[in-house]
C-alpha positions as CSV (number, residue, x, y, z in Angstrom):
1,M,36.6,-2.3,-6.1
2,R,33.4,0.2,-6.7
3,Y,31.2,0.9,-3.4
4,E,28.4,2.6,-5.3
5,S,24.9,2.6,-4.1
6,G,21.4,1.8,-5.6
7,K,20.9,0.0,-9.2
8,D,24.6,0.2,-10.4
9,A,26.0,-1.8,-7.7
10,G,27.4,-5.0,-8.8
11,M,29.5,-6.0,-12.1
12,S,28.0,-4.9,-14.9
13,T,27.7,-8.0,-18.0
14,S,30.0,-7.1,-20.0
15,E,32.7,-6.6,-16.9
16,Y,31.1,-10.5,-16.6
17,A,31.8,-11.2,-20.7
18,M,35.6,-10.2,-19.8
19,G,35.6,-12.7,-16.5
20,T,34.3,-15.2,-18.5
21,I,37.0,-14.7,-21.6
22,A,39.9,-14.5,-18.8
23,A,38.7,-17.4,-16.8
24,C,38.7,-19.6,-20.3
25,A,41.6,-18.4,-21.4
26,F,43.5,-19.2,-17.8
27,A,41.6,-22.7,-18.2
28,A,43.4,-23.3,-21.5
29,V,47.1,-22.4,-20.6
30,L,46.5,-24.5,-17.3
31,Y,45.0,-27.4,-19.5
32,K,47.8,-27.0,-21.7
33,V,50.5,-26.6,-19.1
34,V,48.8,-30.2,-17.3
35,T,49.1,-32.2,-19.9
36,S,52.5,-31.3,-21.6
37,G,54.7,-34.3,-21.0
38,P,57.0,-33.5,-18.3
39,V,54.1,-32.6,-16.6
40,A,51.8,-35.6,-17.1
41,A,54.7,-37.7,-16.6
42,A,55.4,-36.2,-12.6
43,L,51.6,-36.4,-11.9
44,Q,51.7,-40.0,-13.8
45,S,54.6,-40.7,-10.9
46,V,53.0,-39.6,-8.0
47,V,49.9,-41.5,-8.5
48,E,51.7,-44.5,-8.7
49,K,53.5,-44.2,-5.7
50,A,50.6,-43.2,-4.3
51,L,49.2,-46.4,-5.1
52,H,52.3,-48.7,-4.7
53,A,52.7,-47.1,-0.8
54,Q,53.1,-49.8,1.8
55,F,50.3,-48.8,4.8
């Protein structure tokens, strides 16, 4: 983390671009994991159990 004063404080445009690319790549990997067969089945099971819970 930089501690600069003046007009150089904060992230530059290239740093924002790299951060955006990294966030998109992470989102794509997370999407593939969540929509994979075993994970989707586990999530569906959790939702079904929650909907059939006795109160």
